[in-house]
C-alpha positions in Angstrom: 0.0 0.0 0.0 1.3 3.5 -0.9 2.2 5.8 2.0 0.3 9.1 1.8 2.4 12.2 2.6 1.5 15.9 2.7 4.3 18.2 1.6 4.4 22.0 1.9 7.4 23.3 0.0 7.6 26.9 1.1 10.1 29.6 0.2 11.1 29.7 3.9 10.6 26.2 5.1 9.8 22.8 3.7 7.3 20.8 5.8 6.1 17.3 5.4 4.1 14.7 7.4 2.9 11.1 7.1 0.6 11.5 10.1 3.0 10.0 12.5 5.7 12.6 12.5 6.7 15.9 10.9 9.8 17.0 9.0 10.6 20.7 9.0 13.7 22.3 7.5 14.8 25.5 5.8 14.3 25.6 2.1 18.0 25.8 1.4 20.4 23.4 -0.3 24.0 23.5 -1.4 26.8 21.3 -2.6 27.9 18.6 -0.3 31.6 18.5 0.9 33.8 15.9 2.3 34.4 16.6 6.0 38.0 16.4 7.3 36.6 16.2 10.8 33.2 14.5 11.3 33.0 14.3 15.1 30.6 16.7 16.9 32.4 19.0 19.4 29.6 18.2 21.9 27.2 15.3 22.1 23.9 16.4 20.5 20.7 14.6 20.0 19.9 16.8 17.0 23.0 16.0 15.1 21.4 13.2 13.1 18.2 15.2 12.5 20.2 18.2 11.1 22.3 16.0 8.8 20.2 15.9 5.6 22.3 14.8 2.6 21.0 13.3 -0.6 22.5 12.4 -4.0 20.3 13.0 -7.0 21.4 12.2 -10.6 25.1 12.0 -9.6 25.1 15.3 -7.6 25.3 15.3 -3.8 23.5 18.0 -1.8 23.3 19.2 1.7 19.8 20.4 2.6 18.4 22.7 5.3 20.5 23.6 8.3 23.3 21.5 7.1 23.6 23.5 3.9 23.4 26.8 5.7 26.2 25.7 8.1 28.5 23.8 5.7 27.9 24.6 2.0 29.9 27.4 0.3 27.4 27.8 -2.5 23.9 27.9 -1.1 20.8 28.0 -3.1 17.9 30.1 -1.8 15.5 32.0 -4.0 12.3 34.0 -3.8 11.6 33.6 -7.5 8.8 31.1 -8.2 10.1 30.0 -11.6 13.6 29.3 -10.3 12.1 27.7 -7.2 10.1 25.2 -9.2 12.9 24.5 -11.7 15.9 24.2 -9.3 14.7 23.7 -5.7 11.4 21.9 -5.5 12.5 18.4 -6.5 15.5 18.4 -4.2 13.6 19.7 -1.2 10.6 17.3 -1.8 12.8 14.2 -2.2 14.9 15.2 0.9 11.7 15.4 2.9 10.3 12.1 1.6 13.6 10.3 2.3 13.0 10.8 6.0 9.8 8.7 5.8 11.4 5.7 4.1 11.0 2.5 6.1 13.0 0.5 3.6 15.2 0.9 0.6 12.2 0.8 -1.7 8.9 2.4 -1.0 5.9 3.9 -2.9 4.0 7.1 -2.0 1.1 9.3 -2.9 1.6 12.9 -2.1 -0.5 16.1 -1.8 1.4 19.3 -2.3 0.4 23.0 -2.5 1.1 25.9 -4.7 0.3 29.6 -4.2 -3.0 30.5 -5.8 -1.4 32.9 -8.2 1.0 30.2 -9.5 -1.4 27.3 -9.3 -2.6 27.2 -12.9 0.9 27.9 -14.4 2.9 25.3 -12.4 0.4 22.6 -11.5 1.2 20.3 -14.4 5.0 20.9 -14.3 5.1 20.1 -10.6 3.0 16.9 -11.0 5.2 15.6 -13.9 8.3 16.4 -12.0 7.3 14.4 -8.9 5.1 11.6 -10.2 7.8 9.1 -11.2 10.4 6.8 -9.7 13.4 8.6 -8.1 16.7 6.8 -7.4 18.5 8.7 -4.7 21.2 8.0 -2.1 20.9 9.3 1.5 24.0 9.8 3.6 23.8 10.0 7.4 26.0 12.0 9.8 28.4 9.0 10.1 28.9 8.9 6.3 26.9 5.7 5.8 25.2 5.7 2.5 21.9 4.1 1.7 20.4 3.6 -1.8 16.7 4.5 -1.9 14.1 4.0 -4.6 11.2 6.5 -4.1 8.2 5.6 -6.2 5.7 8.5 -6.3 2.6 6.9 -7.9 0.2 9.8 -7.6 0.4 13.6 -7.0 -2.4 15.9 -6.1 -1.7 19.6 -6.3 -4.0 22.0 -4.5 -4.0 25.8 -3.7 -2.0 26.2 -0.6 -4.5 27.8 1.8 -7.0 25.0 1.2 -4.8 22.9 3.4 -5.8 24.9 6.5 -9.4 24.5 5.6 -9.0 20.7 5.2 -7.2 20.6 8.5 -10.2 22.0 10.3 -12.8 20.3 8.1 -11.4 16.7 8.2 -10.3 14.4 10.9 -7.1 12.3 10.7 -8.9 9.6 8.7 -10.0 12.2 6.1 -13.6 12.2 7.2 -15.7 15.4 7.7 -15.4 16.3 11.4 -16.3 20.0 11.8 -19.5 20.9 10.1 -18.9 24.6 10.4 -16.3 24.5 7.6 -18.7 22.4 5.5 -21.6 24.8 6.0 -20.3 28.3 6.3 -18.5 30.8 4.1 -14.9 31.2 5.4 -12.2 33.5 4.3 -8.6 32.3 4.6 -5.5 34.4 4.8 -2.4 32.2 4.4 0.8 34.2 5.1 3.9 32.5 3.9 7.5 33.6 3.6 7.3 35.0 0.0 3.6 35.3 -0.6 0.2 35.8 1.0 -2.7 33.8 -0.3 -6.3 34.9 0.1 -9.2 32.5 -0.6 -12.8 31.7 0.3 -14.1 28.3 1.2 -17.9 28.6 0.6 -19.5 25.5 2.1 -16.2 23.7 1.4 -16.1 24.9 -2.2 -13.2 26.9 -3.6 -14.1 30.4 -4.7 -12.0 31.6 -7.7 -13.4 35.1 -7.5 -12.4 35.6 -3.9 -8.9 34.2 -4.3 -5.6 36.1 -4.8 -1.8 35.8 -4.3 0.2 38.9 -3.4 4.0 39.3 -2.8 3.3 40.5 0.8 4.9 37.5 2.6 6.8 37.8 5.8 10.0 38.2 3.7 8.8 41.8 3.1 9.4 42.6 6.8 12.6 40.6 6.8 13.9 42.7 3.8 13.1 45.9 5.8 15.1 44.6 8.8 18.0 43.4 6.6 18.2 46.9 4.9 18.3 48.6 8.3 21.1 46.3 9.3 23.0 47.0 6.1 22.7 50.8 6.8 24.0 50.2 10.3 26.9 47.9 9.7 27.4 47.5 6.0 26.7 43.7 6.0 24.1 42.1 3.7 22.4 39.6 6.1 20.7 36.8 4.1 17.0 36.7 4.8 17.0 33.0 5.9 19.6 33.9 8.6 17.2 36.3 10.3 14.7 33.7 11.6 16.4 33.2 15.0 17.5 36.8 15.3 13.9 38.1 14.9 12.5 35.5 17.3 15.0 36.5 20.0 15.0 40.2 19.2 18.7 40.7 18.6 21.6 39.7 16.4 25.4 39.8 16.6 27.4 41.0 13.6 31.1 40.8 13.9 30.8 40.6 17.7 28.5 43.7 18.0 25.0 43.3 19.2 22.0 45.0 17.5 18.6 45.3 19.1 15.9 44.3 16.5 12.8 44.7 18.5 11.7 48.2 17.5 12.4 47.9 13.8 10.8 44.4 13.8 7.6 45.8 15.5 7.3 48.6 12.9 8.0 46.3 10.0 5.4 43.8 11.1 2.8 46.5 11.7 3.3 47.9 8.2 3.1 44.5 6.6 0.0 43.6 8.5 -1.6 46.9 7.4 -0.9 46.0 3.7 -2.3 42.5 4.1 -5.4 43.7 5.8 -6.0 46.3 3.1 -5.7 43.7 0.4 -8.1 41.3 2.2 -10.7 44.0 2.9 -10.6 45.3 -0.7 -10.7 41.8 -2.2 -13.6 40.7 -0.1 -15.5 44.0 -0.1 -18.5 42.4 -1.8 -18.4 39.3 0.4 -20.4 40.8 3.2 -22.1 37.4 3.8 -18.8 35.9 4.9 -19.2 34.1 8.2 -15.6 34.4 9.5 -12.0 34.8 8.6 -9.1 32.4 9.4 -5.5 33.4 9.5 -2.9 30.7 8.9 0.6 30.1 7.7 4.0 30.6 9.5 3.7 34.3 8.8 0.1 34.2 10.2 1.4 33.3 13.7 3.8 36.2 13.6 1.4 38.8 12.3 -1.9 37.7 13.9 -1.9 40.2 16.8 -1.2 43.0 14.4 -3.6 41.8 11.7 -6.8 40.9 13.6 -7.8 44.5 14.6 -7.5 45.6 11.0 -9.7 43.0 9.3 -13.4 43.5 8.6 -15.0 40.4 10.0 -15.1 37.8 12.8 -11.7 36.0 13.3 -11.5 32.3 13.9 -8.6 31.5 16.2 -6.3 28.8 14.8 -6.1 25.8 17.2 -2.9 26.1 19.2 -2.2 22.3 19.2 0.3 22.7 16.4 3.0 25.0 15.0 1.2 27.5 12.7 3.5 26.4 9.8 2.1 22.9 9.9 -1.6 23.4 9.6 -1.5 23.5 5.8 0.6 20.4 5.5 -1.5 18.4 8.0 -4.5 19.5 6.0 -2.8 18.2 2.8 -2.4 14.8 4.5 -6.0 14.7 5.6 -7.1 15.6 2.1 -5.0 12.8 0.7 -6.6 10.3 3.1 -10.0 11.6 2.0 -9.4 10.9 -1.7 -7.1 7.9 -1.6 -7.9 5.7 1.4 -10.7 3.2 0.9 -13.3 3.1 3.6 -13.1 0.2 5.9 -15.3 -2.7 4.8 -18.6 -3.2 6.6 -18.1 -6.2 8.7 -21.6 -6.3 10.1 -23.7 -9.3 9.1 -27.2 -8.7 8.0 -29.7 -11.2 9.5 -33.1 -12.0 8.2 -36.0 -13.8 9.7 -38.5 -15.9 8.0 -42.1 -15.3 8.8 
């Protein structure tokens, strides 16, 4: 039986789940190198998790944190065309390799695309992934394992639909929360590069109420990076700002910089732009029951965004990292369309008169 996996290949992070565990890593890759010294300076439980190395078609790549830490030439892009052409396959196969229980395994996957790029890249993404992939995975000890990943089916859906499916369906892919099947819900999905807006009207996708803008959380990161460049003359890569923004400070060449004030201003401005887009897009949808904010950027901007939106806000359940609601919804949707219902084992009895 094929294993169903949900994969959310974002500009900032790649997320994947098989329902048992999650894989999350930065959407970065680079050339693999031979280590002169492989031992960790300190014992670390995360060393094996951080070592994500795969060989595809004769080329060896470090992926995620390992690439950021060790690769000289790192690949990170905010261009959708380049991302699909050069990054998506590597990131997807790296994620799937972590769910392999044997050297040969078959999968069915659900993956998302921003609404604005859905029509253009859906077929290309499907063709790229739906085939057999021979790769080699190398662990932190240098041990190599040949893997055959057979992807037998691919379902591509608009990204924010994942969060709707996460609330609508249970883990078995069955309808669990009637509200999302009966009401008109607006969804704002804030990612790293883009923000997606869509309407789920009684669990039906609304083309008219859907839009992708370039107002992802990277806009705020760019503002912060530009301020740092003005202050110290260093171009800080956007993907290296995640921890600094979370902690509120960064050290550059030994000097500390407080990021709290500029971060607050950047987030407030971005939230204002996103709210303005949503209110304008949905100005005729006065019959909308509620609005849901989701995505990794959604968790960051929610407190700034909620007061600016015209409508009732549905709080996202706090049982999970905001970044993972879409990908868990992808998995549930895959279970809905691919898993056969359990056979009815009840025995019908009849009585003779």
